[in-house]
N, C-alpha and C positions, 0 to 999 in steps of 0.2 A: 680797231679793237679785234682781239682774237675771238673767233667764233667757238663757242663751247659745243662739244659733242653731246648729242642726246644721251640720256642715261641708259636707254636700251642698247645703244651702240657700244657704250663702254662696258656694260654688263656682258654683252655678247662677245666682245673681244677678250674679256677675262676668262669666260667659259671656254672659248676656243684655245686660249693659251694653256689652261689647265688640262684640257683634253689632249692637246699636243704634247705637253710634257709627259702626261700619263702614257701616251702612246709610245714615246721614245723610251721611257723606262720599261714599258712592257716588252718592247722589241728586244731590249738588252737582256731582260730577265727570262722571258718566255719564248723568244723568237728562234731558238736553236732547234736543230733537228732532234726528234725523239730517238732514243736508242732502238736498235733493231729488235724485232720481236724474238722471244725465246725460240731457239731451234737447236737441233742436234749439231754437235761440233763437226764441221765438214772435213777437217784435216785429221780425224782420228785414224789410226792404223787399224784397219778392220780385217787384216789377214788372220784367218782361223788357225789355231794351234792345238785343237783338241781340248779335252778337259770338260768341265761342267760348271754351270752357274748355280748348282744346287747349294743351299745353305743360307746362312744369315749374312746380311749386308747392313752397313750403317752409312748415313750421310757423311760425306767428306767435305768439310768447310774450308780446308786449307789450300787446295790446289786451284789453279786458274786465277783469272782476274775479273773482277766485277766490271771494270771499264770496257773490256771487250767481250763480256758475257761468256767467258769460258769457265767460270767458276760456278759453284752451287749458288743459287739465289732464288728468292721468292719476291714477288712484287705486284704492283698494280699498274694498269694503263687505262686512262680515262680521258674523255674529251671535255674541254672547258672553253668558254668564250671569254676572251681577254680584250680589254680596252686597247684600241690601236693596233691590234694584231688579228683579231677575229678568232677562228677556230684554232685551238692548240691542243696537242696531245701531251698530257702530263703523265710522267712515268716515275715511279719510285720503287727502289729495290733495296734488299738487305741480304747479306751473306750469312746472317745469324739464323741458320736453319738446322734443326736436328731431326733425326728420323731413322727408322729401321725398315728393312725389307726382308721377307722370307720366301724362298723358292723351294717348293717340295714337289718333285716329279715334274709334271707339265703344268704346274699352277703356281701363281703367286698367292700364297695363303694369307699373308698379312703385310700391311703397309701402313705406316703411321708417320706423319710429318708435323712438326711444330715450328712455327715462325715467330721470332721476336719482332713484333710490330713497332717497338719503340726505336728501332735502329733503321727504319726505312729512310732512304735518302733519295731526293729528286734533284733537279737542276737548280732549285732555289730553297735555301734554308728557311725562308719565311713560310713557304707552303708546308714544309716539314714541321715547323713549329705550330702552325695552325692545326695540324692533324693530331697534335697531342691532346687538345681539348675540344676539337670540333671534328665533324666527319667521322673518321675512324676512332677518335677519342682514345688514342693509344695509352694515355696516362691511366685510364680506367680499364681498358681492355688490352693489356700488353701483348697477348699472344693470340695467334690464329692456328687452328689445327685441322688436319684431315685424317680420318681413320677409315681404312677400307672395311666394308661390311659384307662384301661378297667376294669369294676367291676369283681371280682372273685366270681363266682356263685357256690353255693352248692345245692345238691338235697334237703337237709333239714338242719335245724339249727344244728351246731356242738354240740356234747355232751361233757360234761366235762370229761377230761382225754383221749379223743379220739385223736389219731395222724392222721392228715390230710396231704395228699400229693396233691399238685396242682401246677399251674403255674401262675406267675404274669407277665402280659404284661405292659410295661411302658417305660419311657424315662430315660436312664442312662446318666449322665453327668460326665465325667472324663477328666481331663487335658483340660478343657474348651470346650470339644467336646460332643455334645449330640447325642445319637443314640437310636433307639427303640430296646429293648431287650425282650426276653422271659426268665424268671427266674424260674427254678424249686424251689419249696418251700415246706418245711415241717413245720407244726405248731401244737401246742397243747395248749388248754385252761385248766388251772388248778385252776379255781376259781378266785383268785385275780391277776392272771398273765396269759398273753399269750406269749408263747415262739415261736419264728420264726427263722428258719435256712434256709439259701440259700447259694449255692455254684455254680458258673458258670464261664465259660471261656470267655475271651475277647482277640482279636488280638490287640497287642499294636499299630500296624499301623492304625487301625480303629480310634484310639483316638490320632493319631499324636504323639505317645510316642516313642522316640528313646531309645532303651535299653542301659543303662549305663554300661561301662566296665572300668577296671582300671588295676593296677599293678598285683593284685592277681586274679581278676575276668576276665577271658579270654573272656567269651561270656555269653549272657543272652538270654533265649528263646524268640521267637517273640510272644508267647502267654502266658498269665498269668491267674490265677484264683482269682476271687473276692469272699471273704467269709464274711458272715454276721451271727451273732448270736445276735438276738434282744429280749430283755425282755420288754414287754409292761405292764404297770400298768394302772388302771382306771384313766381317766382324772378327 
């Protein structure tokens, strides 16, 4: 007579099988390397040719590639805990960014940026779909904005090809909540283009964002990083 397995043994085997399948799926979906962090383009031609960066500039959404991070983009970077994988870095980005920049003398007197949050794309469209109604709730809050509230002053007018490091103080609106932030910024003027990079952390609770979880995603960090790589062309 064939001996029957105890019920607890069968139940345990089923649970292990489910976890195993979930782990394999998670590895396929979430196991890849996260894109590199936003940074100034290293292969820019920085040779100075005179002239001035004075005047109005607008965000250029057309040049570069989102795949290799040489285009204008805005996005998020956040840690999550995934079944069968453990810690994973989720990154979502969009090229749908508009904005303006004004330079007057030795100061940036105005800077405004608007991001279409509905077009954020990560490495998995299921995550992107979840963010439409949970977390960022992009169906309800389709845009995020930054508005400079204090001029950015420099000791002298920036030279072409020079990398500048400064801070931008302004109002950030995400998920329908506006807060004052101080954003570390790197910038470089290369003649017909100004490249700006910013990366800063926000607490999700400050913007009334509930971290979304699901079958494979066990938890999401309560703090995330906003990344900006902006290319400005003369207006």
